[in-house]
C-alpha positions, 0 to 999 in steps of 0.5 A: 601529201605535203613534204616534211617539214625540217623546223616541225622535225627539228622540234620533235628532235629537241624535244626527244633528245634536249641535250644532243649536239645535232652535228656531232650525233653518230650517223646511224644513231641520228638514223634512228632518232629521225626514224623514230619522230616519222622523218624520212632519211632519204632526203639530204636537203631535208636532213642539212635543214633539219639539223640546222634548224636544231642547232638554230633552236639550241641556242 
């Protein structure tokens, strides 16, 4: 099994929540959104990469 791709997770989050500011979403809500797109929430490095990729896409 391939590891989760932060770029694909960011695409899914942007599609599901186009007006959200990635670094302003409260932690519990972000965890729910991540679960909603099938992303694991227990990998801090993956989450950091996902949030960074999501932020870049919003520009």
